[in-house]
N, C-alpha and C positions, 0 to 999 in steps of 0.2 A: 532448580530455579530457572525460570524463563528469562533470557536476556532481553532487556528493554530495547526498543528500536525507535529511532527517529528517521522516518522515511520522507523524502521530499519529491513531489511530483511537479515537474516544471511545465507539464502540459505542452501546448503549442507555443512555447516561449523560449527564447534563447538563441543567440548566434555565437560564433567563435569567441567574440569579445566577452561573452558571459562567463567563459571558463575561468576568468580572473577571480570570480566569486568562489569557485571551488578551491583555488589556491589559498585564498584568505581563510576559508573554512578549515582547510587541512592544517594550515599553520597555527590557527588558534585552538584546534582540537586534535593534537597529534595522537592522543591515546584516550579517546572517550570511553567512559564506562559502558554506555549503551552502544548498540550497533547503529551505525549511520549509513543510510542508503539514499542515493540521489538518482532520480530517474529523469534524465534530460531527454530531449528529442533524439530520435535514432540518428539523426545527422551528426550529433555531437559525441556519440558514444565512443568512437575510436579515439578522438582527440582527448576526451575526458579520461579515458583509461590511461593514456600516456601521461597526462597531467597528474594523475593520482597514483602512479606506480609505487611511490614511497609512502603512501598514505593507507590508513585503515578504512577509509571511506569506500563503501561498495557502490556499484553501479547497477542500474536496472533499466529495462525497457518499459515502455508504456502500453505495449500490446504485442501480440504475435499471432501468426496464422495458426490454424489448427492442423494444417498439413506440414510435413517436414520440408517439402520443396515442391516446385511445380509451376504451372502457368497461372500465376496469381499476380499480375502486374500491380505494382505499387505496394504490395504487402511485404512484411518482414517475417522471416521464420525465427523460431526459437533458437535454432542452431546459429543463425546469423547474429543474433543478439549475443550469444555466448562467445562467438568468434570475435566480436567487437569488444569484449571485456565485461559483459554483463553477467551478474550472478543471480539476478532476480528479474521478474517481469510482473507488472501490474495487469490484472485481468478482470473484466467485468465491471470496470468503473461505470458509474451511472451515466457519464457522458457518452460512453461507448454504447451502453444499453439503450439510451434514448436517441442519440444522433445516428447510430448505425444499426439499430434494431437487433442488437445482440441478445439472444435468449440465454437462459441459464445453461441449457444443453450445449450451446456454442461455447460458453465459458468453460464448461467442464472438458470439452474436446480440446480447447486450447491449453488448459492446464495439464492434461495428459501429455500433450506434445512438449510442453515446457519441462515437465518432469523427465521425459525421455532425453532431453537435451542437457539435463543436469541443472536446470534453473529452479529456483524457489519461486513459487507462484504466490503473489499477493492478491487474493481474491476479494473483491469488493462487494458489499451488500448494503442496501439502504432503502428507506421508504421515501415516497414523495410527500409533499405537504398535505395533499388530499388524503393520502392513506393514513397519515398521522392523525389528521382531524377526524377521520372515519373510525379510528380506534383499531385499525387492522395492522399496525406496525409489526407486531410480533409474528403474525401469520405470514405477512409478506416476506419478512426477513427469513423466517424459517423455511419457506418455499425456495427462496433464492439460495440459501445455504445448501439445502439438500440437493437442489438441481445443479448447482455449480461445482460441487466437490466430486472429482472423479474417484474411482476406486484406488487410484495410485496415491491419493493424498495422505500424508503423514504429518506429524507435528514437526518434522525436520524439513520437509520440502514445501510446506504450505503455511501461509499466514493469512488470517482473515482481517479485513479492514471494514469497520462499520462506518459508513458515511451517509448520514441523513441527507437526502438530496436537497432539501430545503435549507440546509445550513452551509452548503458549499458555495464559497465566494460571496455570501450574502451578509456576513458579519453577525448573523444570528447563530446562536449555539443552543443546543438542548440543555435543559437543566441537568445538574449532576445526577439527580435521581433517575432521569430519563436515560442518560448514558449508562448508568449502572444497571438499570433494568434490562437494556438490550444486551450488554456485555455478559451479564449473568445468564441471560437466556441463551446466548450463543454458546457459552461454556456447557450449559446443560444439554443443548442439542448435540454438541460434539461428543459429550459423554455418552449419550444414547447411541451414537453411531460408532464411536471409536473406543469406548470403554476408558480404561485408565490412561490411555495415550492422549485423551482429550486435554489433559493438563499440560501437554507439551506444545499445543498450538498457541501461538502468540496472537492476541487480539488487539488490533490498533483502532484508535478512534480518529476520524477525519471529518473536517467541516468547520471552517473558521477558527482553527487552532492558531493562536498567536502568543507572543511572549507574555502578554498580560493575563492570559487565562490558562496557560500550559500547566503550571504547577498544580492547580486545583483539579484539572482534568486527570492528571497522572496519578492523583491520589485516590481515584475512583476504583472500586472493586473490579478486578479482571481487565483493567486497561493496562496493556503492556507497552504502550507507546502511541505514536501518532503517525498518520499519513497526512502530510502538510502540503498545501497547494501554494498559493501566492507567497506566503511567508518563507518558503524555501528558496526563493529566487535571490535573496540577499543574505550574504554570510552573517551579517550582524543579527538579523531577525532569526534565522534558522539556528545560529549559534546560541542564542538565548533560550530557544526551545530545547536544544541539546543539553544546555546547562540545567534547565529545570528537570529534565528527565534523569540526568545523572544524579541529581539531588533527591529524586523521588524514592 
C-alpha cells in the first residue's frame, strides 16, 4: 500500500515568525496517518528542522542545483538541503519551468543529484491552459514525465505531482474525471517504464486544493495525496486537508 502524502509548498513566502504555524500543525497532528511534508523557503529550513525535532512532519526544499557543488552563486545544492534537515525536494515545478526556463532534461539532472544526496524528488508535471484547450494534455504530460525522470528514479526515491498550470493559485480546479484521466495515464506510463514497480510511485495532485474540495479529490483513482500551495501556509487550512487525507 502506498502511504498517502500531504505536501505543502510555501513558495516565496514565510519569515521566521511563520514557523509558529509549524508548531501549531505539529501539535494538532502529532501522529498523522498520512505522511506530511512542508517545503518552506531555504532560508527557514534550518530553523524549521529544529522546531520539528520531536515531530513526524518532514521538510523539503523547493529546488536544488544539478551539480553537487561549485561556482553557482545564489544556488542551493541537494547536499546543502539534506544538511539543513530536508528529506525531500520539489523539482520541475511549473513556476520554475516557466520563470527560469527549466527543461525536463534539467529536471532529470537535478533529480539524479537529489537522489545521490539521499533526497526524495517530488517531480512536477502539468499542462498550460492553452495545451488543455488544444487537447494535448496527455501528450504534454507524457513528454514531461519521460524527460524528467532519471534512470535513478524508483518508487522509493521519487514522487510525481500533477499540477495543471491553469489551476495553480487561480481557484479553478479540473473536474474529478479530468484528474482521474491524468493520474491513471501517469500510472500507465510509469508501468510501461518501470513495470511492477510503477505501483510504488506516489502520485500527488496539486492546483487549488483546499479544505472544501480535498475529500472528493482524494477519492479519485490513483490520487495518493496533494501538493498544496497557499493553503499550506496556515496550520488550520493545511490541517483540514491532512484530516481529509487521513480519512480517505
